[in-house]
N, C-alpha and C positions, 0 to 999 in steps of 0.2 A: 383338710385343705385341698381344694381343687385347683388345678392349673391347666392352662391351655396356651399354646405358643403358635405364633405366626411369624414368618420370616420373609423379608423382601431385600433384594440386592440392587444397589445403584452405584454407578461409577461417577466420580467427581474429581476433576483435576488430577487424573492419574491414580487416584486412590479408589479402593473398593469399600463402599459403605454397606454394612450388614445391619439391617434394622430387625430387631426381634421383639415382638409384642408378647408379653406374658401377662396372664391374669391369675390372680390368687384370691381365694375366699377363705377366710378364717372366722372364728367366732367374734374377733374384735372388729374387723373392718374388711371392706372390699377394696382391692388395690389393682390398678392396671399400670404396668410399667412398660415403657418403650426404651429398649436399650439400643445403642448404636456403637459399633466397633469400626474404627478406621483402620483399614488394612492396606499396606503398601508392599510392593514387590521388592525383595532383597536380592540383588544380583549375586551376592556372595553365597548365600544359602540356597538360592533358586527356589525360595518359598515366599509366601505372603506372611508378613509379620504384623502384629498389631502395633499401631503408633499411639492411639489414644482411644478413649471411649467416653460416652455420655449417657445420661439417663433422664427420662421424663416420666414423672409419676402423676397419676390421677387417683385420688383417694375418694372413697365413697361413690355413691351413684350406682349405675348399672355396670355389669361386667360384659355387656354385649357391645364391646368396642372392637373394631377391626380396622386394619389398614386397607383403604380403597385403592390408592395408587401413589406413586412417588416419582418425582422428576426434578431436574435442576432448572430453576427459573430465576429471572432477574428481579430483584427487589427494586421497585420504582423509586424508593427513597434514596438509595445509594447507587443504583445501576450495577450492583455486583451480583453475580450468579450464586445462588445458594440452593442446597438441597431442600425440597419442599415435600411434605407428606400430608396427604388428605386422609383424615380419620373419620369414621362413622360410628355413632353411638345410637343404638336403638332404644328409645324411651319406652315405647309400647308398640303395638301392632300398626299404629297409624301415624306415629311421629318419629322422625329421624333427625338427629342433630349431627351436623357436620362441622368440623373445625380443621384449620390449616396450621401446620407447624413448620417453622423455618429453623434449620440447623445452622448455627453460626460457627465460625472457625474455632471458637472457644469450646465447642461441643455443648453449648447451651441451646435449648429449644425455646423458641418464641412463638406463642399462639397469636397469629396475626389476623385471623378471620374466623368467624363462626356464623352459621345460618341454620335454620330449621326448615324441613320439608315434610309434607304429608305423604310422601312416597319415597321409595328406595331408588337411588341412582344405580342404573344398570347399563344403559346404552351410551356408548361413545363419550366417555368421560375424558376430558383433556385438562392438563395443567399448563398454563401459559404465563408469560412474563407479567409481572405486576405485584404479587402473583394473582392470577385470574383462574377461576374454575369455570369450565364450559362443558355442558352436557346436552343430551337430547332426550326428551320425554314426550311421548304421545305425538311424535312428528313435529314437535316444537323445539326451538333452540332457546336455551336459557344460559345465562352467565352471571357471575358475581365476582367482584374484585375487591381488593383492599382499598381502592379509591372510592368505590360506590357503596360498599357494604350492604347493598340491596340487590336482591335477585331481580334481574331484568330479562325480558324475553324479546326475541327478534320477530319481525313481521312476516318472515318467510318460513315455510315448512320444509323439513328435511326428512327423507326416508332413511338416510344414513349419512354419517359424517366420515369422509375419507381422509381429509388433511386439514390441519389448522396451523397457522403460523402468522408472523408479522411480515409485512411488506412495506418498504420505505414509501412514505407519502400516502399510504392507504391504511395503515394500522393493521389490526387483526383481520385476517381473511379466512373464511370458512369455505372449503370445497366439499360439496356433498352431492347427493342425488335426491330427486323428488319425482313424484308422479308427473308425467308429461301433461302439460296444459293444452288441451285441444283448442284449435282456433275457433272463434265464434263465426256464426253464419250471418251473411249479409244479403238481403234481398232474395232469400230462398236459395242462394248458391253457396255451396260448401267450399271454403278456402282450401288451398293445397296444404297437405299435411307436412309437418317438419320431421326431422330425424327423430326427435323425442317422441312425437306422436306415433311414429312407426314402431319404435322399439318399446314403447310403454313407459319409459322413464328417461330422464335427462339429467345432465350435470348442471349444477347451479353454484355460482360463486357469490358470497355475500360479505360485504365490508361492514363490520360491526360499528366502528366509530362513525363512519359516514352514512350508515344506514341506507345502503344502496345495493342493488343487485347488479353484478357484473356478468359478462358473458363467460360461460364455462367452456366453450369450444376451443379457446386458446390454450387450455390445459389438456383436455381429453375430448375425443369425439363422443357425441351422445350415444353412438352405437355400442360403446363399451360400458355404459352405465349399469347394465344388468349383470355383467360378468366380473367387474372389478371387485377385489376383496381388500386391497391395500394399495396406498398411493404414497410416493415420496417425491416432493418437488425439489429438484436439485438446484435450479436457478430460476430467478424471476427478474425481469426488467421491463420498464415501460418505454416504448418508442412510438412516437406519433399516436399517443393516446391508446395504444394497443399493448397488451401483455406479450412479452417474449419469454417463453418458458422452455424448460427442459425437465421432463417428468419421467419417472420409472414407475410402473404399476404392475401389480400381480393380479392374475385372473384366477377364476375357479377352475380353469382348465390346465393348471400347472404351467403357466406361461409368465415369463417376465418380459414386459414390452417397454421399449424406450420410445417416448414421444417428444418431438421437437416442434414447438409452436402448434400443438394440437394435432400433429400428423405423426403416424407411427413410422419409426425409422429402423427399428431392429427388434428381433424376437429371440428369446432363449427359452428352451424347454427345460423345466425344472425336474429334478429327479424324484421328488416325493410328492405325496398327496397333501392337501389341506395346508397350503402356505398361509401364514397368518400375520407376519410382520417383516419389515425390511429396514435395515440400517446401512449407513454409508461409512466407509473407512478410507482415508487417504494415507497411503503407506509411504515407506521410506524412499521408494523409487518414483514418487509422485504419481503412483498408480492409484486408481480408484476401484474399490471393491464394493459390490452390493452384497450384503450379508442377509440371507433370507432364512427365517425361522419357520418351522412347521409345527403343527399341533401335536405330532407324534414324538417330538423331542429331537428331530433331526435338523441339521443346519447345513447350508451350502453357501459357497462364495462364488460370485460371478464377476469376472473382470470386465471393466467398462470398455476397454479398447477392442478386445476380441468379442465381447458379449457372449462368452461361453462359460460354462461351469468349470472353475479352476480347482475346486476341492470341495469335499463334503464330509460331514461327521455325523455320528449317531449317538443316541443315549446322552443327549446334551440337556443339562438342567437349566442353564442360563447362558446367554451370550451377551457380552458387553464390548463396546468400542471406545477406546480412550488411549492416551499415551501412558501406558503402565510402566515402561522401562525408562522414561525420561529422555527420549531421543529427539523430541520435537515433532514427530509424526505419530500417526495412530496405528494401533495394533488391535487384533481381535483376541478377546479373552473368552475361552470356552470352558465352562464349568460342567463337569460330567457328573452323572448320577452315580452314587456310591452308597449302597445299602449298608455296607459294613462300617461306614464312618459317617458320623453326624456332622463333621466339619465341612462346610460348603466349599472351602477352598483347598480341600485335600487333594483333589484330582482335577487338574486344569492343563490347558495348553494356551500359550501366548504366541501368536504368529501373525505375520503380514504376508505370508506366501512368498517371501523373498529372503532378505538377509536375516530377519528376526525369526527365531523359533526356539521357544523355551517350553518345557513341559515338566510336570511333577513326576516324582519317582513312582510310577504306576506299574502294575503287573502287566506285562505285554500280553500274556495269554488271556487275561480277563478283560482288560480295558481297551487294548488296541483292536481295530477292526481286522478281519481275517486277511490273509495274503492276497486273495482275489480282489478284495476291495482296495487294498493298498496299490496293487498294480493298476486298477482302474483309475484311482486318483492320480497316479503318476502319468498315465496315458492322457487324462484330461488336462493335466498341467502342461504336458508337452504340446498338446494341440493348441492351447491358449498362447503359449510362448511362440510357437511357429506363426500363428496369426499375427501376434504383436510384432514379430520380426519382419514379416512381409509388409505390414503397414509402415514400419519404420523405414524400410528400404524404399518404399514408394515416396515417402516424405523426403528422403535424402535426394532422390532423383529430381523431384520437383524443385527443391532448393538449389541444386546444382544448375538446373536449367534457368532458374530465376537469376542466379548470380552471373551466369554467362550473359544474360540479357542486360543486366545492370552494367557489366563491364563494357559492353558495346556502347551503351548510352553515355557512360562517363568518358570513354575514349573520344567519342565524337564531340562531346561538350567541351572537353579540354582543347581539342583541335580548333573548334570554333572560337574559343576564348583567346587562344594564342594568335590566330589570324586577326581577330578584332584588335588586340593590343598592338600588333605590328602593322595595322592599317592595310591588311591584305583581304581580298575578297574570299570568302569561304563558300565552297560549293557543297551543299548537303547531298548525301547519297539518297537515292529514291527509296521509298518504303519497300519496293519489291526487291531491291538489291540487298538490303540489310535485314529484311523481315521485321522492320520496326515501323512504328507510326511516328511521323515527324512531330517534334516537341516545339518547333519554332513557327511563328507566323511570318510568312514572307513579307507581309505589308507592315510589320511592326517597325517603328522608328526607334532604333537603339540609342540615338543621340538627341537628348532634349534640346540642345542648342540649335538644331536645324542642320540641314545639309549644306547651307551656304558657307558655313564656317568649316575650315579644315581643322582636323584634330592636331593640336600641338602635342609635343612630347609630354607636357604636364597633364593634359586632359586624358591622353591615352593611358597614362599610368593609373588613373583613378576613373573607373567606369561608374558614371552616375546612373544608377538603376531607376530611381523614382524620385519625383518631387510632388509633395502633397500638402494639403492644408485642411485644417479643421477649425470650427468655431465652438468653443466651450465657454458658456456663460459670457463674461466680458473679456475673454482672452482669444487671441488668434494664435493658433499653433501651426507652424510650418516645419515640415520634416524633409530631410534630404537623406536618401539611402545610397551609399556608395560601396564599392568593393576595391580594396587596395591591391596593388601589385605585391607579390611575395617579398621583394627586397626593399619595400618602402613602408614607412609608417607615418601617421599623422599625429601631431601633439599640439597642445594648446589650441584646440579647435574652437572656433566661434562662427556664428552666422550673422550676416548683416542684411538688412532689408533697406534697399535704396529705391525711392520713388522715381519713376521715369518722368513725371510731369515737372515742369519748371515753376515751382512755387517760390516766389521771391521772399515771402514773409515767413516761411518755415524752412527748417533744415530738411534736406531730402533723405537723410539717414534716420531710420526709425530706431528708437531705443528698444532693446529686447534682451531677454535672458536666454543664454544658450545652454543646452544640456546634450548629453550623448547617451544613446541607448545602444548597447553592443549585443549582438547575437552571434552564437557560433553556428557552424555550418549545419549542425544536426537539428536546428530548431524546426525546420520544415516538417520533420517527422512528428512534431507535437508530442514527444515523449518526455514530458517534464518530469524530472526525478523528484524524490521526496526531499524534504528540507535537510540541507547538509549541515551537520553539526560538527564536522571536523574540517580543518583546513586542507587545501590541496597540497601536494608535495612541494618541496622547496623550489622547484622550477617555476612555480607560479610567480616568483618575484621578477622573472624576466619579462612578464607580460605588462608591467606597469609602464606608463608613459609619463604624463606630467601630473604634478600634484594639483594643478589648476583645473583639471578635467572635472566636470560635474557629471558623474555617472548615475544612471538609474537602471539597475539591473533587476531582473525578476527575482522575487524571494523564492528560495527553494531550488534555483538553478545553480549548477556549478559555476564558479566565478572565472574559470580559465577562459580566456578569449584567444582564439586562433589568430595568428598574425595576418592571415588572408581571409578572415571572416567578414561578413557583412556588418556594416555599422550604420546606424541611423542617427543623424544629428538633428536636434530639435531646437527651435527658437520659439519663445513665448513672448508676446507683446500685448499691450492693451488694445482692445478693438475699438472702443468708443472714439478715441481721437481720429482714427482712420475714417470713420463713417462721416466725419464732417466734410470730406471731399467727395462724397457720394460714390463716384467711380474712380478707382485707383488701380494702377498697375505698378508692381514692385519687381525689381531684380533681386535675386537671392545670390549673395556672395558668400563663399566659404573661405575663411582665413585659418591658416594652420602653419605650424612649423614642420617642414618636410625633412625627414631623415632617411637617407639612402644607405643601405647596408650591402656589404659584399663579404661573403664567407664569415658572417657573424660579426664583422667589424664595421664601425661607423665610417662611411666614406664622405658623406656630405650632409650638411644641415643648413637649411635656409628657409626664409619665409615664403609662403605660397598663397596665392589668391585664385580661386576658381569661380567662374560664373556658372552657377548650377541651373539657372533657368529663370523664368518669369511666372508670376502669379497675378491674377486679376481678382478684384474684390468689388462687389457692388451690393447695395442694400437689398435689391430684389432677390439675389441669390441667397443671402442670409435669411430673408423672410421666408423663402420657400423651403428652407431646411436643406439646401444643397450640400452644405459643408458641416452639417450637424453630426454629432456622434450618435450612431444607431446600434445599440446593443439590444437585440430583441430576444424575447422569450421563445425558445424552440424546444418544446417538450420539457425535459429536465435540465436544459442548459441555456446559457445566454450566448448568443452568437453575434459576431461582428468581425470587422477587419482588424489586422494588427495595427493599422494606423489609428483606429478608434481607441485601442488599448494604450498606445503610446501617448495619445493626446490626454487621456484621463490621468496617466501617470505624471505627465509634464506639468499639469496645473494643480496637482494634489499635494497636500502635506502628508508626510508619513509619520505615524506614531505606532510604537510597539509597546505592548503590555504583557507582563508575565502574570498568569493566573494560577494560583496554587490553592488546592483544597486538601484539607487534612483528613476529613472523615467521609467524603463521598466523591464519586467520579464526576467528571466535568461534562457529562452527557447533555445537561441543559444548554451549554453554549452552542452546540451544533443545532439543537432544536430551536434555539432563539434565532439563529441565523436563517433557518429555513422557514419558520412560521412568522414570527413577529417582524423580522426585517425583510421578509419575502426575497431572500437571496437565492441565486442560482449559480452553479459553477459556470465559469466562462469556458466555452468549448475549446478555444485556442489557448487557454491558460487555466487548466482544470483545477489546479490547487487553490485558486482564488475565486471569490464569489462576488457577483455584481448585485447590488441592491436595487430592486425594482419597485420598492415601496413609493407610493405617490407622495409628493411633497419635497421638502428640502433634502431628505436623506437619499433620494434617488441619485444614482451615480456613484455612491460610495463603494469602494472595493475593500473586501475583507480577506484576510489570509489567516486561517486557523490551523496552527501546527500543534498537534497533541503529542507531546513528548512521552508522557506516561498517562495512564487513566486519571491521575490526580494532578497533573501539571501540564500547562500548555502556554503557547505564545500567540497572542492575537495582534495582528498588524492591520492598521487601518490606513487607507489612502482617501482622505477627505478634502473638500475644497477649503474649509475654514475651521476654526476652533469651535465655533457654535455647533456645527454638525457633530464634531467630536464629543462635545458635552452631551448632546442629545443621545448619541449612541451609548455612551457610558451610563447615562441615567437609565436607559432602557435595559442595558445588560445587568446592572446591579439589582434590578427588580426581579430577575429570574435566578440569580446566583444565591446559594445559601449564605447566611450571615457569616459563616466561618471562613468563607473564601477570602483570599488576599489578592488584591490587584495592585501591581507595581509597574510604574512607568519605566521602561528601559531607556537609558540615556544613549542617544545616537551620537557617537563621538565624531568630532570634526576631523577632516583629513589632515589638517595641520598638526593636531595633537598626535594622531596616529603615526604621521610621518616622522615626527621627532622620536616617538617611542620606538619606531622601527629602526631608525638610525642607531639609537642607543643599544638596541638588542643585537644588531649586527656587530657593533663594536665589542660587546661582551662575547659574542660568538667567536670573533677573531682572537680576543685575548685568551679564551678557553683553548682554542686550537694551538696558539703559540705556547702557552704554558704546558699543555699536555705533551706536545712534541718535544719541548725542552726537557721535561722530566724523563721521557722515554730515552732520548739521546744520552742524557747524563747517566742513566742506569747502565746502558750498554757500554759506554766508555769506561765507567768504573769497573765493570766486570772484565773488560778487555785488559785494563791496566793491571788489575790484580793477577790475571792469568799470566801476563808477560813477566811481571816481577817474580812470580813463582818459578817460571822457566829459567830466568836468569840465575836465581839462587841455586837451582839444581845444577846449572852449567858450572858455576863456581866451585861447587862441592866436588864435582867430578874432576875439574881441572887441577885442583889442589892435590889430588891423589895420583896423578899421572907422573911418570918419570921418563918414559921413552917416547920416541917419535910416533910409533905405531898407535900407541894409546892416544896421543895428541890428535892424530888424524881421525880416529874414531870419535873423539870428543867434538871435533869440528863438524863431522857428519851429523851427530845428534843435535848440535845447535842449529844446523841448517834445517833439519826436519822440524824442529820446534818453531823456527821462524816461519816455515811454510804453513804449519798448522795455525799459527797466530794470524798470518796474512789471510788464510781462508776464513778463519773465524771473524776477522774484521770485515770481510766482504759479505758475510751472512749474519748480520746482527739481528738478534731477537730479544724480545722483552718477556718478562714473566707474565703468566696468565692473570694474576691479581692486578698488576699495573695496567694490562690491556683492558680488563673489565672496568677499572676505575676511569681510564681515559674515555672509553666508549660511552659510559654513563654520563660523564661530564659534558661531552660534546653533544650527546643526544638531548640532554636537558636544555642546553643553550640553543640548539636548532629548533626544538619544540617551541620555545618562547618566541623566537623570531618568526617561525611559521604561523603561529596563532595571530600575531600582530599583522603579518602580511595578509592573512585571510580576512581579518576584520577590515583592513584597509581596502582590500579588493572588492568587498561587498558593500562598503559604505557609500 
């Protein structure tokens, strides 16, 4: 029997997978076996231990089977990353059979793809998501995937392939080099030569799915095309139809170069010859390390911040990057060569050049580098840390300067606001005096009601910042944005539209529906947080006003509203009845219940009416689109004003659906939004997407919140239920049949208010009963202690016969009474009762907090 073995190592989800291919030939049969051992690091033994194993057998046929390469790729059927192994079987000298194996979590192998070629794959073989196999042969690019099952070729030629990966909205992108194309001659005159023609080669970027050639200069300059040996693209984004990139590349001259948008920004000299690969590790201190491997078996790590060599190792068999110890960040696993031991994981180091450092029990004399090299590594590390410290100090100084500038602006803004409220003239300092640029326009009219009217005390308390109007379909939306005084609040708010013209046949008051949109002060920063799945602390209940308020808040924003924050009140009315008057002018009145507070106590509550301003409306302006909602496509975002977003929300119906998948990820939902629905994130509201698809669906707003890869919540803001049914019909067409879609019931405020009142009552009962039980226990303990002292006093008194002993008895009784008095002043309960009380109160408060949160976002 003949045997031959081949070994490949791969990291997957913090585990080390060891693939061993063995071939056996006996008289009965020919068998090829692929073994896999899942190894995990044990922090107790400081060693890698085997968790499980699997086996793939191929009986009969040729023994000329070998592993070409292995990599973790995503299966397009489920969206889950799985280890993928490309195998090659030589049928004869001119026929080669290739097949792909996927390793599932159950350690079962699945053969998902096979194809035959009349040549051997040697150059630039890559495994991509799908899985997809891509390679280069005779300067041509070929690829095959489990979707196509057919070998396809690209129309562009490559001399080499440097980097392949997927980019959002572009698909699989190939970055490589090719021979420079010389410009053609026209009218006997030679055109000016490009960079590529000067250097003999050029970079080319090819999008496989779109079958188009993109410019390569945004990744790397053409001048480096003949010296680059390895490329890693750290970041890609598309802005104004141009790639924005961050790339690190290795040259044949032992250099690691960092390129930003195609321009070199930094260079690091590498310590060894023939660099061949580069990996990236994000460590526990949020530091980024570039791990460079060399053909000689040496490895070095370069810090991104200082862009200097931080450490290096020799005699390395393999280097892997993953979270091997389960901390949530990545570490570097170095497997060293060991001739005396066939176990691949017998000699290793796990490190992130910071807090993490684990190593196997190796012989220091044989496996550790010499003292000189250790000193050099320490010197390099100190240099890198010093450079990082200097960069940090510079950043701190810049932040301090920025904070001082912001404090000046805030101080001046507060002074101006106070003067405005108190009807005093505010004189701004000149830019030369403060070193600032004025943020106010001297000609701006801060009072929409005009200068003819003096500010009353009521108007001064509420600064009307803006009055606006929009037309959405057959609805007219009017918005008023105001800022409250700190000690005042508005409740039961509504808007009225009153026509100025004297129409005897109709009422001057226009019927409309009022809504309120609240923004906190930090909204101008546009830093919208992720969807909040937990309620705010119990103080949120102080932010409620009236149960009659109709609030529309942004999904995913914290629900807490500052008492002095900006509020936008919106009124929606039918447009068509107003157009019968052709030209119309309306006064906007705000009605509310004003509450005045002092030191947190309610001092005054009365009805308030404010004249916010006037609006005019004519058919010519509506026909010209003057008041239309304009959310335009701008590269990868939809852009518009906040008033446009408020208008869409005011006229839309809100529906939320829970989508659950049991056997595959919900990746198709995001693809459906981007492709079929032609949605783009709203720049001012990035968690939500605006539908630009032509037809009735245009203007629908989607919010996709993916809680887990298998569960998410889809919220729609649509104008009517017909559009809702169209969206659901399209969505169900792309979801697997096993997915479950459930409509989430939006509870009314009245029901939630009743539930909230009951929860608060239960919370008060819990507090009362808990404190009563604690007081009873303390009093019982104190009573028992007092009775014991009295009994002791009686025993002593009965045995006394003379006065001296009687005085001593009284002294003892006095001391006992003093002790009991001190004990009564310092009452404590047992630890078990305290834990029971704390748990009971926490459960009651959690229930009321959850209802308060639901009521605040409803």
